[in-house]
PyMOL Python script that loads the backbone (N, CA, C, O; Angstrom):
from pymol import cmd

cmd.read_pdbstr("""\
ATOM      1  N   MET A   1      88.619  78.943 105.573  1.00  0.00           N
ATOM      2  CA  MET A   1      88.700  80.316 106.011  1.00  0.00           C
ATOM      3  C   MET A   1      87.547  80.079 107.446  1.00  0.00           C
ATOM      4  O   MET A   1      87.820  80.523 108.562  1.00  0.00           O
ATOM      5  N   GLU A   2      86.388  79.382 107.165  1.00  0.00           N
ATOM      6  CA  GLU A   2      85.437  79.229 108.504  1.00  0.00           C
ATOM      7  C   GLU A   2      86.065  78.633 109.707  1.00  0.00           C
ATOM      8  O   GLU A   2      85.624  78.770 110.848  1.00  0.00           O
ATOM      9  N   LEU A   3      87.313  77.842 109.318  1.00  0.00           N
ATOM     10  CA  LEU A   3      88.040  77.468 110.498  1.00  0.00           C
ATOM     11  C   LEU A   3      88.569  77.962 111.660  1.00  0.00           C
ATOM     12  O   LEU A   3      88.704  77.427 112.760  1.00  0.00           O
ATOM     13  N   LEU A   4      88.902  79.255 111.193  1.00  0.00           N
ATOM     14  CA  LEU A   4      89.843  80.406 111.789  1.00  0.00           C
ATOM     15  C   LEU A   4      88.436  81.289 112.734  1.00  0.00           C
ATOM     16  O   LEU A   4      87.664  81.972 112.061  1.00  0.00           O
ATOM     17  N   THR A   5      88.273  81.213 113.916  1.00  0.00           N
ATOM     18  CA  THR A   5      87.401  81.916 114.419  1.00  0.00           C
ATOM     19  C   THR A   5      88.000  82.715 115.509  1.00  0.00           C
ATOM     20  O   THR A   5      89.157  82.414 115.801  1.00  0.00           O
ATOM     21  N   PRO A   6      87.374  83.785 116.244  1.00  0.00           N
ATOM     22  CA  PRO A   6      88.123  84.545 117.029  1.00  0.00           C
ATOM     23  C   PRO A   6      88.542  83.854 118.340  1.00  0.00           C
ATOM     24  O   PRO A   6      89.431  84.318 119.054  1.00  0.00           O
ATOM     25  N   ILE A   7      87.907  82.795 118.609  1.00  0.00           N
ATOM     26  CA  ILE A   7      88.648  81.952 119.577  1.00  0.00           C
ATOM     27  C   ILE A   7      89.576  81.111 119.181  1.00  0.00           C
ATOM     28  O   ILE A   7      90.330  80.700 120.064  1.00  0.00           O
ATOM     29  N   ASN A   8      89.758  80.697 117.987  1.00  0.00           N
ATOM     30  CA  ASN A   8      90.911  80.106 117.695  1.00  0.00           C
ATOM     31  C   ASN A   8      92.010  81.275 117.620  1.00  0.00           C
ATOM     32  O   ASN A   8      93.152  81.041 118.015  1.00  0.00           O
ATOM     33  N   LEU A   9      91.716  82.328 117.194  1.00  0.00           N
ATOM     34  CA  LEU A   9      92.864  83.414 117.024  1.00  0.00           C
ATOM     35  C   LEU A   9      93.562  83.639 118.337  1.00  0.00           C
ATOM     36  O   LEU A   9      94.765  83.639 118.595  1.00  0.00           O
ATOM     37  N   ALA A  10      92.499  83.832 119.112  1.00  0.00           N
ATOM     38  CA  ALA A  10      92.933  84.164 120.875  1.00  0.00           C
ATOM     39  C   ALA A  10      93.951  83.001 121.184  1.00  0.00           C
ATOM     40  O   ALA A  10      94.937  83.220 121.887  1.00  0.00           O
ATOM     41  N   HIS A  11      93.672  81.667 120.604  1.00  0.00           N
ATOM     42  CA  HIS A  11      94.508  80.626 121.394  1.00  0.00           C
ATOM     43  C   HIS A  11      96.058  80.456 120.623  1.00  0.00           C
ATOM     44  O   HIS A  11      97.072  80.025 121.171  1.00  0.00           O
ATOM     45  N   TRP A  12      95.946  80.872 119.354  1.00  0.00           N
ATOM     46  CA  TRP A  12      97.015  81.128 118.534  1.00  0.00           C
ATOM     47  C   TRP A  12      97.702  82.165 118.948  1.00  0.00           C
ATOM     48  O   TRP A  12      98.917  81.968 118.977  1.00  0.00           O
ATOM     49  N   ILE A  13      97.323  83.256 119.296  1.00  0.00           N
ATOM     50  CA  ILE A  13      98.009  84.288 119.830  1.00  0.00           C
ATOM     51  C   ILE A  13      98.663  84.149 121.416  1.00  0.00           C
ATOM     52  O   ILE A  13      99.674  84.716 121.829  1.00  0.00           O
ATOM     53  N   ARG A  14      97.906  83.362 122.050  1.00  0.00           N
ATOM     54  CA  ARG A  14      98.454  83.025 123.572  1.00  0.00           C
ATOM     55  C   ARG A  14      99.756  81.947 123.368  1.00  0.00           C
ATOM     56  O   ARG A  14     100.749  81.968 124.095  1.00  0.00           O
ATOM     57  N   GLY A  15      99.574  81.073 122.323  1.00  0.00           N
ATOM     58  CA  GLY A  15     100.363  80.032 122.063  1.00  0.00           C
ATOM     59  C   GLY A  15     101.857  80.739 121.155  1.00  0.00           C
ATOM     60  O   GLY A  15     103.038  80.628 121.483  1.00  0.00           O
ATOM     61  N   ASP A  16     101.454  81.235 120.327  1.00  0.00           N
ATOM     62  CA  ASP A  16     102.430  81.697 119.242  1.00  0.00           C
ATOM     63  C   ASP A  16     102.540  83.023 118.808  1.00  0.00           C
ATOM     64  O   ASP A  16     103.097  83.319 117.751  1.00  0.00           O
ATOM     65  N   GLY A  17     101.921  84.021 119.746  1.00  0.00           N
ATOM     66  CA  GLY A  17     101.886  85.557 119.370  1.00  0.00           C
ATOM     67  C   GLY A  17     102.916  85.957 120.309  1.00  0.00           C
ATOM     68  O   GLY A  17     103.125  85.380 121.376  1.00  0.00           O
ATOM     69  N   SER A  18     103.686  87.176 119.788  1.00  0.00           N
ATOM     70  CA  SER A  18     104.374  88.050 120.638  1.00  0.00           C
ATOM     71  C   SER A  18     104.292  89.275 120.386  1.00  0.00           C
ATOM     72  O   SER A  18     104.324  89.598 119.198  1.00  0.00           O
ATOM     73  N   LEU A  19     104.162  90.329 121.421  1.00  0.00           N
ATOM     74  CA  LEU A  19     103.859  91.859 121.161  1.00  0.00           C
ATOM     75  C   LEU A  19     105.240  92.269 120.613  1.00  0.00           C
ATOM     76  O   LEU A  19     106.232  91.810 121.180  1.00  0.00           O
ATOM     77  N   GLN A  20     105.411  93.200 119.423  1.00  0.00           N
ATOM     78  CA  GLN A  20     106.531  93.894 119.052  1.00  0.00           C
ATOM     79  C   GLN A  20     106.383  95.230 118.765  1.00  0.00           C
ATOM     80  O   GLN A  20     105.789  95.440 117.708  1.00  0.00           O
ATOM     81  N   ASN A  21     106.724  96.153 119.351  1.00  0.00           N
ATOM     82  CA  ASN A  21     106.442  97.496 119.500  1.00  0.00           C
ATOM     83  C   ASN A  21     105.130  97.762 118.847  1.00  0.00           C
ATOM     84  O   ASN A  21     104.948  98.177 117.703  1.00  0.00           O
ATOM     85  N   LYS A  22     104.175  97.433 119.826  1.00  0.00           N
ATOM     86  CA  LYS A  22     102.635  97.567 119.984  1.00  0.00           C
ATOM     87  C   LYS A  22     102.177  97.020 118.447  1.00  0.00           C
ATOM     88  O   LYS A  22     101.109  97.397 117.964  1.00  0.00           O
ATOM     89  N   SER A  23     102.987  96.194 117.798  1.00  0.00           N
ATOM     90  CA  SER A  23     102.299  95.094 116.940  1.00  0.00           C
ATOM     91  C   SER A  23     102.422  93.762 117.230  1.00  0.00           C
ATOM     92  O   SER A  23     102.921  93.422 118.302  1.00  0.00           O
ATOM     93  N   LEU A  24     102.010  92.893 116.365  1.00  0.00           N
ATOM     94  CA  LEU A  24     101.972  91.600 116.936  1.00  0.00           C
ATOM     95  C   LEU A  24     102.723  90.452 115.988  1.00  0.00           C
ATOM     96  O   LEU A  24     102.466  90.472 114.784  1.00  0.00           O
ATOM     97  N   HIS A  25     103.561  89.547 116.459  1.00  0.00           N
ATOM     98  CA  HIS A  25     104.244  88.684 115.659  1.00  0.00           C
ATOM     99  C   HIS A  25     103.401  87.184 115.743  1.00  0.00           C
ATOM    100  O   HIS A  25     103.221  86.753 116.882  1.00  0.00           O
ATOM    101  N   LEU A  26     102.964  86.507 114.785  1.00  0.00           N
ATOM    102  CA  LEU A  26     102.378  85.249 114.816  1.00  0.00           C
ATOM    103  C   LEU A  26     103.378  84.260 114.220  1.00  0.00           C
ATOM    104  O   LEU A  26     103.650  84.226 113.020  1.00  0.00           O
ATOM    105  N   SER A  27     103.903  83.460 115.150  1.00  0.00           N
ATOM    106  CA  SER A  27     104.866  82.509 114.458  1.00  0.00           C
ATOM    107  C   SER A  27     104.140  81.236 113.953  1.00  0.00           C
ATOM    108  O   SER A  27     103.294  80.550 114.527  1.00  0.00           O
ATOM    109  N   VAL A  28     104.768  81.087 112.566  1.00  0.00           N
ATOM    110  CA  VAL A  28     104.204  79.978 111.692  1.00  0.00           C
ATOM    111  C   VAL A  28     105.455  79.189 110.956  1.00  0.00           C
ATOM    112  O   VAL A  28     105.567  78.943 109.755  1.00  0.00           O
ATOM    113  N   TYR A  29     106.360  78.866 112.027  1.00  0.00           N
ATOM    114  CA  TYR A  29     107.563  78.289 111.479  1.00  0.00           C
ATOM    115  C   TYR A  29     107.352  76.993 110.652  1.00  0.00           C
ATOM    116  O   TYR A  29     108.040  76.704 109.673  1.00  0.00           O
ATOM    117  N   ALA A  30     106.257  76.182 111.176  1.00  0.00           N
ATOM    118  CA  ALA A  30     106.215  74.801 110.744  1.00  0.00           C
ATOM    119  C   ALA A  30     105.309  74.850 109.283  1.00  0.00           C
ATOM    120  O   ALA A  30     105.119  73.830 108.620  1.00  0.00           O
ATOM    121  N   PHE A  31     104.781  76.200 108.891  1.00  0.00           N
ATOM    122  CA  PHE A  31     103.973  76.502 107.364  1.00  0.00           C
ATOM    123  C   PHE A  31     104.797  76.618 106.212  1.00  0.00           C
ATOM    124  O   PHE A  31     105.973  76.956 106.348  1.00  0.00           O
ATOM    125  N   THR A  32     104.379  76.409 105.244  1.00  0.00           N
ATOM    126  CA  THR A  32     105.161  76.604 104.043  1.00  0.00           C
ATOM    127  C   THR A  32     104.726  78.195 103.658  1.00  0.00           C
ATOM    128  O   THR A  32     103.752  78.727 104.189  1.00  0.00           O
ATOM    129  N   ILE A  33     105.430  78.761 102.837  1.00  0.00           N
ATOM    130  CA  ILE A  33     105.102  80.213 102.199  1.00  0.00           C
ATOM    131  C   ILE A  33     103.756  79.951 101.870  1.00  0.00           C
ATOM    132  O   ILE A  33     102.992  80.395 102.728  1.00  0.00           O
ATOM    133  N   GLU A  34     103.155  79.342 100.856  1.00  0.00           N
ATOM    134  CA  GLU A  34     101.811  79.123 100.594  1.00  0.00           C
ATOM    135  C   GLU A  34     100.778  79.123 101.496  1.00  0.00           C
ATOM    136  O   GLU A  34      99.720  79.717 101.288  1.00  0.00           O
ATOM    137  N   GLU A  35     101.059  78.394 102.637  1.00  0.00           N
ATOM    138  CA  GLU A  35     100.200  78.339 103.570  1.00  0.00           C
ATOM    139  C   GLU A  35     100.288  79.694 104.559  1.00  0.00           C
ATOM    140  O   GLU A  35      99.279  79.979 105.205  1.00  0.00           O
ATOM    141  N   VAL A  36     101.203  80.331 104.653  1.00  0.00           N
ATOM    142  CA  VAL A  36     101.649  81.619 105.589  1.00  0.00           C
ATOM    143  C   VAL A  36     100.572  82.559 104.653  1.00  0.00           C
ATOM    144  O   VAL A  36      99.668  83.199 105.190  1.00  0.00           O
ATOM    145  N   ASN A  37     100.751  82.553 103.470  1.00  0.00           N
ATOM    146  CA  ASN A  37     100.271  83.622 102.696  1.00  0.00           C
ATOM    147  C   ASN A  37      98.618  83.129 102.682  1.00  0.00           C
ATOM    148  O   ASN A  37      97.793  84.041 102.634  1.00  0.00           O
ATOM    149  N   LEU A  38      98.262  82.123 102.711  1.00  0.00           N
ATOM    150  CA  LEU A  38      96.504  81.743 102.747  1.00  0.00           C
ATOM    151  C   LEU A  38      96.203  82.356 104.326  1.00  0.00           C
ATOM    152  O   LEU A  38      95.264  83.136 104.487  1.00  0.00           O
ATOM    153  N   LEU A  39      97.029  81.962 105.418  1.00  0.00           N
ATOM    154  CA  LEU A  39      96.664  82.553 106.493  1.00  0.00           C
ATOM    155  C   LEU A  39      96.381  84.066 106.635  1.00  0.00           C
ATOM    156  O   LEU A  39      95.443  84.567 107.253  1.00  0.00           O
ATOM    157  N   ILE A  40      97.403  84.734 105.923  1.00  0.00           N
ATOM    158  CA  ILE A  40      97.320  86.121 105.915  1.00  0.00           C
ATOM    159  C   ILE A  40      96.077  86.641 105.424  1.00  0.00           C
ATOM    160  O   ILE A  40      95.369  87.469 105.996  1.00  0.00           O
ATOM    161  N   LYS A  41      95.822  85.973 104.085  1.00  0.00           N
ATOM    162  CA  LYS A  41      94.538  86.291 103.501  1.00  0.00           C
ATOM    163  C   LYS A  41      93.244  86.142 104.370  1.00  0.00           C
ATOM    164  O   LYS A  41      92.264  86.855 104.149  1.00  0.00           O
ATOM    165  N   VAL A  42      93.259  85.289 105.271  1.00  0.00           N
ATOM    166  CA  VAL A  42      91.986  85.028 105.895  1.00  0.00           C
ATOM    167  C   VAL A  42      92.230  85.870 107.037  1.00  0.00           C
ATOM    168  O   VAL A  42      91.203  86.125 107.666  1.00  0.00           O
ATOM    169  N   LEU A  43      93.191  86.328 107.445  1.00  0.00           N
ATOM    170  CA  LEU A  43      93.163  87.186 108.527  1.00  0.00           C
ATOM    171  C   LEU A  43      92.908  88.583 108.096  1.00  0.00           C
ATOM    172  O   LEU A  43      92.414  89.387 108.888  1.00  0.00           O
ATOM    173  N   GLU A  44      93.224  88.916 106.873  1.00  0.00           N
ATOM    174  CA  GLU A  44      92.781  90.258 106.291  1.00  0.00           C
ATOM    175  C   GLU A  44      91.362  90.336 105.834  1.00  0.00           C
ATOM    176  O   GLU A  44      90.721  91.387 105.838  1.00  0.00           O
ATOM    177  N   HIS A  45      90.879  89.131 105.423  1.00  0.00           N
ATOM    178  CA  HIS A  45      89.328  89.348 104.787  1.00  0.00           C
ATOM    179  C   HIS A  45      88.436  88.753 105.898  1.00  0.00           C
ATOM    180  O   HIS A  45      87.332  89.285 106.012  1.00  0.00           O
ATOM    181  N   LYS A  46      88.740  87.713 106.757  1.00  0.00           N
ATOM    182  CA  LYS A  46      87.756  87.727 107.893  1.00  0.00           C
ATOM    183  C   LYS A  46      87.857  88.397 109.046  1.00  0.00           C
ATOM    184  O   LYS A  46      86.872  88.483 109.780  1.00  0.00           O
ATOM    185  N   PHE A  47      88.964  88.927 109.352  1.00  0.00           N
ATOM    186  CA  PHE A  47      89.182  89.814 110.661  1.00  0.00           C
ATOM    187  C   PHE A  47      89.517  91.206 110.371  1.00  0.00           C
ATOM    188  O   PHE A  47      89.516  92.036 111.280  1.00  0.00           O
ATOM    189  N   GLY A  48      89.873  91.592 108.880  1.00  0.00           N
ATOM    190  CA  GLY A  48      89.889  92.967 108.521  1.00  0.00           C
ATOM    191  C   GLY A  48      91.281  93.566 109.033  1.00  0.00           C
ATOM    192  O   GLY A  48      91.468  94.782 109.082  1.00  0.00           O
ATOM    193  N   LEU A  49      92.264  92.605 109.417  1.00  0.00           N
ATOM    194  CA  LEU A  49      93.590  92.829 109.704  1.00  0.00           C
ATOM    195  C   LEU A  49      94.746  93.107 108.610  1.00  0.00           C
ATOM    196  O   LEU A  49      94.842  92.433 107.584  1.00  0.00           O
ATOM    197  N   HIS A  50      95.689  94.263 108.964  1.00  0.00           N
ATOM    198  CA  HIS A  50      96.525  94.507 108.088  1.00  0.00           C
ATOM    199  C   HIS A  50      97.910  93.654 108.585  1.00  0.00           C
ATOM    200  O   HIS A  50      98.523  93.838 109.637  1.00  0.00           O
ATOM    201  N   CYS A  51      98.258  92.557 107.398  1.00  0.00           N
ATOM    202  CA  CYS A  51      99.328  91.513 107.793  1.00  0.00           C
ATOM    203  C   CYS A  51     100.644  91.596 106.663  1.00  0.00           C
ATOM    204  O   CYS A  51     100.638  92.245 105.617  1.00  0.00           O
ATOM    205  N   TYR A  52     101.517  90.931 107.076  1.00  0.00           N
ATOM    206  CA  TYR A  52     102.649  90.973 105.746  1.00  0.00           C
ATOM    207  C   TYR A  52     103.601  89.670 106.607  1.00  0.00           C
ATOM    208  O   TYR A  52     103.746  89.507 107.818  1.00  0.00           O
ATOM    209  N   ILE A  53     104.040  89.028 105.675  1.00  0.00           N
ATOM    210  CA  ILE A  53     105.342  88.251 106.362  1.00  0.00           C
ATOM    211  C   ILE A  53     106.477  88.956 106.561  1.00  0.00           C
ATOM    212  O   ILE A  53     106.947  89.848 105.854  1.00  0.00           O
ATOM    213  N   HIS A  54     106.893  88.492 107.587  1.00  0.00           N
ATOM    214  CA  HIS A  54     108.250  89.017 108.253  1.00  0.00           C
ATOM    215  C   HIS A  54     109.130  87.908 108.327  1.00  0.00           C
ATOM    216  O   HIS A  54     108.841  86.999 109.104  1.00  0.00           O
ATOM    217  N   ASN A  55     110.125  87.842 107.663  1.00  0.00           N
ATOM    218  CA  ASN A  55     111.055  86.897 107.765  1.00  0.00           C
ATOM    219  C   ASN A  55     112.229  87.033 108.809  1.00  0.00           C
ATOM    220  O   ASN A  55     112.646  88.164 109.054  1.00  0.00           O
ATOM    221  N   LEU A  56     112.775  85.949 109.431  1.00  0.00           N
ATOM    222  CA  LEU A  56     113.554  86.025 110.735  1.00  0.00           C
ATOM    223  C   LEU A  56     114.810  85.515 109.679  1.00  0.00           C
ATOM    224  O   LEU A  56     115.041  84.320 109.494  1.00  0.00           O
ATOM    225  N   SER A  57     115.577  86.613 109.022  1.00  0.00           N
ATOM    226  CA  SER A  57     116.863  86.165 107.956  1.00  0.00           C
ATOM    227  C   SER A  57     118.088  85.893 108.893  1.00  0.00           C
ATOM    228  O   SER A  57     119.141  85.497 108.392  1.00  0.00           O
ATOM    229  N   SER A  58     117.982  86.087 110.175  1.00  0.00           N
ATOM    230  CA  SER A  58     118.906  85.709 110.798  1.00  0.00           C
ATOM    231  C   SER A  58     119.217  84.223 111.073  1.00  0.00           C
ATOM    232  O   SER A  58     120.350  83.790 111.282  1.00  0.00           O
ATOM    233  N   ILE A  59     117.947  83.401 111.045  1.00  0.00           N
ATOM    234  CA  ILE A  59     117.948  82.300 111.250  1.00  0.00           C
ATOM    235  C   ILE A  59     117.543  81.464 109.989  1.00  0.00           C
ATOM    236  O   ILE A  59     117.093  80.321 110.067  1.00  0.00           O
ATOM    237  N   GLY A  60     117.734  82.101 108.898  1.00  0.00           N
ATOM    238  CA  GLY A  60     117.246  81.297 107.571  1.00  0.00           C
ATOM    239  C   GLY A  60     116.075  81.565 106.990  1.00  0.00           C
ATOM    240  O   GLY A  60     115.453  80.671 106.417  1.00  0.00           O
ATOM    241  N   ASP A  61     115.675  82.682 107.051  1.00  0.00           N
ATOM    242  CA  ASP A  61     114.271  83.159 106.289  1.00  0.00           C
ATOM    243  C   ASP A  61     113.273  82.481 106.787  1.00  0.00           C
ATOM    244  O   ASP A  61     112.611  81.984 105.875  1.00  0.00           O
ATOM    245  N   ILE A  62     112.807  82.200 107.985  1.00  0.00           N
ATOM    246  CA  ILE A  62     111.742  81.643 108.676  1.00  0.00           C
ATOM    247  C   ILE A  62     110.718  82.680 109.018  1.00  0.00           C
ATOM    248  O   ILE A  62     110.824  83.652 109.765  1.00  0.00           O
ATOM    249  N   PRO A  63     109.547  82.195 108.197  1.00  0.00           N
ATOM    250  CA  PRO A  63     108.516  83.396 108.260  1.00  0.00           C
ATOM    251  C   PRO A  63     107.773  83.662 109.474  1.00  0.00           C
ATOM    252  O   PRO A  63     107.809  82.663 110.192  1.00  0.00           O
ATOM    253  N   ARG A  64     107.144  84.568 109.964  1.00  0.00           N
ATOM    254  CA  ARG A  64     106.270  84.900 110.838  1.00  0.00           C
ATOM    255  C   ARG A  64     105.345  85.786 110.093  1.00  0.00           C
ATOM    256  O   ARG A  64     105.603  86.266 108.989  1.00  0.00           O
ATOM    257  N   ILE A  65     104.257  85.974 110.759  1.00  0.00           N
ATOM    258  CA  ILE A  65     103.019  86.963 110.483  1.00  0.00           C
ATOM    259  C   ILE A  65     103.102  88.176 111.333  1.00  0.00           C
ATOM    260  O   ILE A  65     103.114  88.176 112.564  1.00  0.00           O
ATOM    261  N   TYR A  66     103.154  89.152 110.595  1.00  0.00           N
ATOM    262  CA  TYR A  66     103.327  90.464 111.284  1.00  0.00           C
ATOM    263  C   TYR A  66     101.869  91.272 111.103  1.00  0.00           C
ATOM    264  O   TYR A  66     101.427  91.664 110.024  1.00  0.00           O
ATOM    265  N   VAL A  67     101.324  91.407 112.211  1.00  0.00           N
ATOM    266  CA  VAL A  67     100.001  92.145 112.270  1.00  0.00           C
ATOM    267  C   VAL A  67     100.436  93.750 112.623  1.00  0.00           C
ATOM    268  O   VAL A  67     100.943  94.137 113.676  1.00  0.00           O
ATOM    269  N   TRP A  68     100.173  94.372 111.722  1.00  0.00           N
ATOM    270  CA  TRP A  68     100.313  95.992 111.885  1.00  0.00           C
ATOM    271  C   TRP A  68      99.622  96.827 112.952  1.00  0.00           C
ATOM    272  O   TRP A  68      98.392  96.803 113.014  1.00  0.00           O
ATOM    273  N   GLN A  69     100.284  97.508 113.732  1.00  0.00           N
ATOM    274  CA  GLN A  69      99.862  98.498 114.756  1.00  0.00           C
ATOM    275  C   GLN A  69      98.564  98.775 114.609  1.00  0.00           C
ATOM    276  O   GLN A  69      97.719  98.603 115.487  1.00  0.00           O
ATOM    277  N   ILE A  70      98.315  99.308 113.249  1.00  0.00           N
ATOM    278  CA  ILE A  70      96.951 100.095 113.065  1.00  0.00           C
ATOM    279  C   ILE A  70      95.781  98.962 113.035  1.00  0.00           C
ATOM    280  O   ILE A  70      94.600  99.306 112.992  1.00  0.00           O
ATOM    281  N   SER A  71      96.186  97.543 113.062  1.00  0.00           N
ATOM    282  CA  SER A  71      95.231  96.751 113.322  1.00  0.00           C
ATOM    283  C   SER A  71      94.775  96.121 114.749  1.00  0.00           C
ATOM    284  O   SER A  71      93.746  95.505 115.028  1.00  0.00           O
ATOM    285  N   MET A  72      95.718  96.425 115.436  1.00  0.00           N
ATOM    286  CA  MET A  72      95.672  96.074 117.138  1.00  0.00           C
ATOM    287  C   MET A  72      94.582  96.277 117.650  1.00  0.00           C
ATOM    288  O   MET A  72      94.114  95.334 118.287  1.00  0.00           O
ATOM    289  N   ASP A  73      93.838  97.460 117.578  1.00  0.00           N
ATOM    290  CA  ASP A  73      92.520  97.838 118.184  1.00  0.00           C
ATOM    291  C   ASP A  73      91.535  96.909 117.637  1.00  0.00           C
ATOM    292  O   ASP A  73      90.725  96.451 118.443  1.00  0.00           O
ATOM    293  N   LYS A  74      91.448  96.514 116.299  1.00  0.00           N
ATOM    294  CA  LYS A  74      90.428  95.688 115.807  1.00  0.00           C
ATOM    295  C   LYS A  74      90.962  94.199 116.038  1.00  0.00           C
ATOM    296  O   LYS A  74      90.131  93.372 115.663  1.00  0.00           O
ATOM    297  N   LEU A  75      91.791  93.805 116.406  1.00  0.00           N
ATOM    298  CA  LEU A  75      92.240  92.559 116.763  1.00  0.00           C
ATOM    299  C   LEU A  75      91.903  92.193 118.295  1.00  0.00           C
ATOM    300  O   LEU A  75      91.419  91.146 118.725  1.00  0.00           O
ATOM    301  N   ARG A  76      92.268  93.276 118.952  1.00  0.00           N
ATOM    302  CA  ARG A  76      91.951  93.292 120.568  1.00  0.00           C
ATOM    303  C   ARG A  76      90.438  93.060 120.516  1.00  0.00           C
ATOM    304  O   ARG A  76      90.007  92.069 121.106  1.00  0.00           O
ATOM    305  N   PHE A  77      89.604  93.850 119.887  1.00  0.00           N
ATOM    306  CA  PHE A  77      88.226  93.891 120.099  1.00  0.00           C
ATOM    307  C   PHE A  77      87.597  92.442 119.608  1.00  0.00           C
ATOM    308  O   PHE A  77      86.525  91.991 120.012  1.00  0.00           O
ATOM    309  N   GLN A  78      88.323  91.913 118.820  1.00  0.00           N
ATOM    310  CA  GLN A  78      87.776  90.387 118.369  1.00  0.00           C
ATOM    311  C   GLN A  78      88.062  89.202 119.260  1.00  0.00           C
ATOM    312  O   GLN A  78      87.327  88.216 119.293  1.00  0.00           O
ATOM    313  N   VAL A  79      89.120  89.332 119.955  1.00  0.00           N
ATOM    314  CA  VAL A  79      89.710  88.205 120.440  1.00  0.00           C
ATOM    315  C   VAL A  79      89.549  88.660 122.067  1.00  0.00           C
ATOM    316  O   VAL A  79      89.307  87.679 122.770  1.00  0.00           O
ATOM    317  N   ASP A  80      89.611  89.623 122.631  1.00  0.00           N
ATOM    318  CA  ASP A  80      89.734  89.907 124.106  1.00  0.00           C
ATOM    319  C   ASP A  80      88.830  88.989 125.016  1.00  0.00           C
ATOM    320  O   ASP A  80      89.317  88.517 126.043  1.00  0.00           O
ATOM    321  N   SER A  81      87.464  88.714 124.645  1.00  0.00           N
ATOM    322  CA  SER A  81      86.548  88.192 125.375  1.00  0.00           C
ATOM    323  C   SER A  81      86.963  86.894 125.542  1.00  0.00           C
ATOM    324  O   SER A  81      86.500  86.203 126.450  1.00  0.00           O
ATOM    325  N   TYR A  82      87.867  86.443 124.690  1.00  0.00           N
ATOM    326  CA  TYR A  82      88.400  84.881 124.811  1.00  0.00           C
ATOM    327  C   TYR A  82      89.799  84.832 125.428  1.00  0.00           C
ATOM    328  O   TYR A  82      90.361  83.743 125.548  1.00  0.00           O
ATOM    329  N   ASN A  83      90.250  85.708 125.735  1.00  0.00           N
ATOM    330  CA  ASN A  83      91.778  85.874 126.228  1.00  0.00           C
ATOM    331  C   ASN A  83      91.714  85.794 127.878  1.00  0.00           C
ATOM    332  O   ASN A  83      90.736  86.194 128.510  1.00  0.00           O
ATOM    333  N   ILE A  84      92.993  85.170 128.540  1.00  0.00           N
ATOM    334  CA  ILE A  84      92.801  85.198 130.172  1.00  0.00           C
ATOM    335  C   ILE A  84      93.679  86.031 130.324  1.00  0.00           C
ATOM    336  O   ILE A  84      94.507  86.370 129.480  1.00  0.00           O
ATOM    337  N   PRO A  85      93.534  86.530 131.706  1.00  0.00           N
ATOM    338  CA  PRO A  85      94.259  88.003 131.922  1.00  0.00           C
ATOM    339  C   PRO A  85      95.838  87.781 132.005  1.00  0.00           C
ATOM    340  O   PRO A  85      96.567  88.758 131.836  1.00  0.00           O
ATOM    341  N   SER A  86      96.337  86.636 132.237  1.00  0.00           N
ATOM    342  CA  SER A  86      97.737  86.274 132.097  1.00  0.00           C
ATOM    343  C   SER A  86      98.279  86.517 130.640  1.00  0.00           C
ATOM    344  O   SER A  86      99.468  86.785 130.470  1.00  0.00           O
ATOM    345  N   MET A  87      97.594  86.442 129.827  1.00  0.00           N
ATOM    346  CA  MET A  87      97.928  86.402 128.522  1.00  0.00           C
ATOM    347  C   MET A  87      97.621  87.763 127.749  1.00  0.00           C
ATOM    348  O   MET A  87      98.052  87.936 126.609  1.00  0.00           O
ATOM    349  N   LYS A  88      96.883  88.692 128.392  1.00  0.00           N
ATOM    350  CA  LYS A  88      96.530  90.119 127.786  1.00  0.00           C
ATOM    351  C   LYS A  88      97.781  91.054 127.192  1.00  0.00           C
ATOM    352  O   LYS A  88      97.781  91.853 126.256  1.00  0.00           O
ATOM    353  N   TYR A  89      98.932  90.609 128.174  1.00  0.00           N
ATOM    354  CA  TYR A  89      99.974  91.401 127.507  1.00  0.00           C
ATOM    355  C   TYR A  89     100.556  91.133 126.150  1.00  0.00           C
ATOM    356  O   TYR A  89     101.379  91.909 125.664  1.00  0.00           O
ATOM    357  N   LYS A  90     100.172  90.114 125.562  1.00  0.00           N
ATOM    358  CA  LYS A  90     100.575  89.787 124.040  1.00  0.00           C
ATOM    359  C   LYS A  90      99.797  90.845 123.167  1.00  0.00           C
ATOM    360  O   LYS A  90     100.213  91.106 122.038  1.00  0.00           O
ATOM    361  N   ILE A  91      98.775  91.401 123.629  1.00  0.00           N
ATOM    362  CA  ILE A  91      98.190  92.261 122.716  1.00  0.00           C
ATOM    363  C   ILE A  91      97.661  93.683 123.470  1.00  0.00           C
ATOM    364  O   ILE A  91      96.663  94.325 123.143  1.00  0.00           O
ATOM    365  N   GLN A  92      98.637  94.012 124.610  1.00  0.00           N
ATOM    366  CA  GLN A  92      98.208  95.310 125.161  1.00  0.00           C
ATOM    367  C   GLN A  92      98.556  96.457 124.156  1.00  0.00           C
ATOM    368  O   GLN A  92      99.240  96.360 123.137  1.00  0.00           O
ATOM    369  N   LYS A  93      97.923  97.585 124.675  1.00  0.00           N
ATOM    370  CA  LYS A  93      98.258  98.845 123.888  1.00  0.00           C
ATOM    371  C   LYS A  93      99.501  99.469 124.419  1.00  0.00           C
ATOM    372  O   LYS A  93      99.938 100.503 123.911  1.00  0.00           O
TER     373      LYS A  93
END
""", "prot")
cmd.dss("prot")
cmd.show_as("cartoon", "prot")
cmd.util.cbc("prot")
cmd.orient("prot")
């Protein structure tokens, strides 16, 4: 849990995040379901974000983490100072 910091989360979003209807998808394709559930617990407990697993059933139930729109202001507050201007679109309002 202590390994995921706001700066790590900002890097993760820059590399594997995508804005989806004012919410965020985080790609976790290389992780097992157990690892994805652990990541969700960390995001919920450490960062106070509301998340769930969203499967891309069109390509074989590959998981992504979906961060709900209601958590986006909290997410922006925690990672914005670590973000670079060209990547702010991934978590914009």
